[in-house]
C-alpha positions as semicolon CSV with decimal commas, in nm:
position;residue;x (nm);y (nm);z (nm)
1;M;0,646;-6,617;3,238
2;R;0,526;-6,691;3,575
3;G;0,620;-6,498;3,875
4;R;0,558;-6,547;4,246
5;A;0,269;-6,791;4,342
6;G;0,154;-6,855;3,995
7;E;0,091;-6,488;3,892
8;R;0,161;-6,404;3,547
9;C;0,425;-6,149;3,499
10;R;0,449;-5,916;3,189
11;V;0,777;-5,882;3,045
12;R;0,848;-5,534;2,928
13;P;1,108;-5,490;2,656
14;R;1,404;-5,294;2,767
15;V;1,421;-4,951;2,605
16;R;1,774;-4,859;2,535
17;G;1,915;-4,510;2,541
18;S;2,034;-4,515;2,188
19;A;1,689;-4,601;2,045
20;V;1,527;-4,298;2,231
21;I;1,796;-4,069;2,101
22;R;1,741;-4,187;1,753
23;A;1,355;-4,131;1,781
24;A;1,418;-3,795;1,920
25;L;1,656;-3,710;1,630
26;A;1,427;-3,842;1,373
27;L;1,146;-3,639;1,525
28;A;1,367;-3,324;1,498
29;L;1,456;-3,382;1,145
30;L;1,094;-3,424;1,049
31;A;1,013;-3,096;1,226
32;A;1,305;-2,910;1,056
33;A;1,225;-3,019;0,713
34;P;0,990;-2,764;0,605
35;A;1,209;-2,486;0,749
36;F;1,504;-2,629;0,531
37;A;1,284;-2,656;0,222
38;Q;1,177;-2,279;0,271
39;S;1,535;-2,156;0,335
40;R;1,668;-2,301;-0,010
41;G;1,767;-2,039;-0,254
42;N;1,590;-1,987;-0,581
43;T;1,771;-2,094;-0,885
44;D;1,850;-1,859;-1,159
45;I;1,635;-1,864;-1,476
46;A;1,816;-1,950;-1,789
47;P;1,837;-1,667;-2,053
48;G;1,574;-1,663;-2,314
49;T;1,306;-1,824;-2,099
50;R;0,946;-1,699;-2,054
51;A;1,038;-1,456;-1,751
52;E;1,252;-1,246;-1,992
53;T;1,015;-1,239;-2,286
54;V;0,711;-1,139;-2,072
55;A;0,852;-0,809;-1,939
56;P;0,837;-0,627;-2,269
57;L;0,492;-0,749;-2,323
58;I;0,388;-0,607;-1,995
59;E;0,544;-0,268;-2,059
60;G;0,352;-0,236;-2,400
61;Q;0,027;-0,305;-2,217
62;I;0,054;-0,001;-1,969
63;D;-0,007;0,364;-2,071
64;R;0,073;0,693;-1,909
65;G;-0,202;0,941;-1,830
66;E;-0,152;1,322;-1,841
67;G;-0,308;1,353;-1,493
68;A;-0,501;1,173;-1,217
69;L;-0,820;1,190;-1,031
70;L;-0,747;1,172;-0,661
71;R;-0,989;1,168;-0,376
72;A;-0,908;1,313;-0,033
73;L;-1,104;1,257;0,287
74;D;-1,099;1,466;0,610
75;K;-1,170;1,201;0,876
76;V;-1,268;1,468;1,137
77;S;-1,561;1,608;0,926
78;G;-1,627;1,296;0,706
79;Q;-1,589;1,545;0,398
80;S;-1,436;1,397;0,093
81;T;-1,310;1,600;-0,207
82;D;-1,207;1,501;-0,571
83;L;-0,870;1,633;-0,643
84;P;-0,794;1,640;-1,024
85;L;-0,432;1,679;-1,079
86;A;-0,185;1,716;-1,385
87;V;0,137;1,510;-1,380
88;G;0,427;1,706;-1,215
89;D;0,169;1,949;-1,028
90;S;0,085;1,951;-0,663
91;V;-0,231;2,056;-0,480
92;T;-0,298;2,152;-0,114
93;F;-0,558;1,978;0,084
94;G;-0,581;2,090;0,454
95;R;-0,224;2,067;0,586
96;L;-0,117;1,828;0,314
97;E;0,047;1,896;-0,001
98;V;0,005;1,626;-0,265
99;R;0,226;1,595;-0,576
100;L;0,160;1,369;-0,875
101;G;0,477;1,230;-1,030
102;E;0,312;1,013;-1,287
103;C;0,004;0,802;-1,348
104;R;-0,024;0,475;-1,538
105;Y;-0,317;0,247;-1,633
106;P;-0,375;-0,079;-1,837
107;A;-0,405;0,019;-2,201
108;A;-0,662;-0,239;-2,290
109;D;-0,914;-0,122;-2,010
110;P;-0,817;0,226;-1,871
111;E;-1,126;0,225;-1,647
112;S;-1,016;-0,104;-1,463
113;D;-0,728;0,038;-1,266
114;A;-0,457;0,313;-1,197
115;F;-0,129;0,344;-1,047
116;A;-0,030;0,684;-0,931
117;Q;0,322;0,777;-0,810
118;L;0,242;1,035;-0,526
119;T;0,455;1,244;-0,277
120;I;0,227;1,370;0,012
121;T;0,398;1,606;0,246
122;D;0,274;1,772;0,578
123;R;0,325;2,139;0,507
124;R;0,356;2,206;0,886
125;S;0,626;1,986;0,978
126;R;0,778;1,974;0,618
127;R;0,790;1,590;0,638
128;A;0,710;1,350;0,381
129;L;0,413;1,136;0,494
130;F;0,393;0,916;0,196
131;T;0,627;0,865;-0,113
132;G;0,553;0,584;-0,356
133;W;0,285;0,420;-0,579
134;M;-0,077;0,409;-0,483
135;I;-0,295;0,151;-0,670
136;A;-0,661;0,241;-0,725
137;S;-0,783;-0,124;-0,711
138;S;-0,608;-0,194;-0,396
139;P;-0,587;0,123;-0,188
140;A;-0,490;-0,045;0,141
141;M;-0,178;-0,193;-0,013
142;S;0,005;0,122;0,009
143;A;-0,182;0,386;0,193
144;L;-0,126;0,722;0,356
145;D;-0,081;0,683;0,730
146;D;-0,221;1,003;0,877
147;A;-0,467;1,037;1,178
148;R;-0,679;1,298;1,015
149;Y;-0,646;1,285;0,626
150;D;-0,678;1,014;0,376
151;V;-0,587;1,030;0,004
152;W;-0,634;0,774;-0,262
153;V;-0,628;0,728;-0,652
154;V;-0,957;0,702;-0,834
155;S;-0,830;0,707;-1,201
156;C;-0,582;0,839;-1,461
157;N;-0,700;1,078;-1,714
158;D;-0,585;1,267;-2,045
159;G;-0,529;1,596;-1,877
160;T;-0,861;1,769;-1,954
161;G;-1,067;1,923;-1,670
162;L;-0,755;1,940;-1,427
163;T;-0,706;2,207;-1,172
164;R;-0,462;2,484;-1,201
165;P;-0,153;2,428;-0,967
166;D;-0,225;2,754;-0,789
167;L;-0,563;2,624;-0,645
168;T;-0,569;2,477;-0,304
169;Y;-0,856;2,283;-0,126
170;E;-0,850;2,402;0,251
171;P;-1,093;2,402;0,516
172;D;-1,231;2,745;0,636
173;T;-1,001;2,918;0,891
174;A;-1,242;2,922;1,176
175;E;-1,157;2,668;1,446
176;P;-1,449;2,440;1,565
177;E;-1,443;2,264;1,912
178;G;-1,135;2,053;1,895
179;G;-1,093;2,069;1,531
180;E;-0,781;2,170;1,345
181;G;-0,839;2,417;1,094
182;M;-1,186;2,278;1,034
183;G;-1,472;2,527;0,931
184;P;-1,799;2,507;1,121
185;D;-1,986;2,343;0,832
186;G;-1,679;2,113;0,734
187;D;-1,712;2,240;0,381
188;F;-1,405;2,251;0,160
189;A;-1,372;2,495;-0,144
190;P;-1,104;2,574;-0,381
191;V;-0,912;2,875;-0,265
192;E;-0,658;3,074;-0,477
193;E;-0,331;3,124;-0,313
194;E;-0,205;3,481;-0,236
195;G;-0,045;3,645;-0,546
196;E;-0,146;3,361;-0,767
197;A;-0,484;3,487;-0,882
198;G;-0,518;3,434;-1,253
199;G;-0,691;3,709;-1,463
């Protein structure tokens, strides 16, 4: 087309309102498709399928230990202490009381992993700081959340060489600068509780 004085004019196609709305709607549907796909519910597995038959196999592959070896760390002093513990017993470490509910491990390779059910309580506030399973191979998955202490599972064992439940692991009673119940050398030693001395 020619415009004024022989100039060429460009003709623009007229965009209609409905075309813009359709384009916007198509774009919105494309953006919402992944969210819709994620929100769809899972379908039930039919009886007798693989999911039901695998569960008994897994149960047979896990054994229970008579005790566990835990490791505790005082973050202030940097001192770590091994805490051997029998199932059902508890041990005191600083202001924490650590109770072992049970310990499980893979039957085929006992050294590869350990799963310990622990209850860790602050003796001063009488508040549970941790209740649940800790996994030796993934200590950060379910960890104790305490500013001063850390406790993790090392392994399960057969119950030999475990501490007596009347032993505690506590820092010396002298208070260093800014320390909470920390001995001057930061050393921990098993201490028998009053009235519990064996003989």
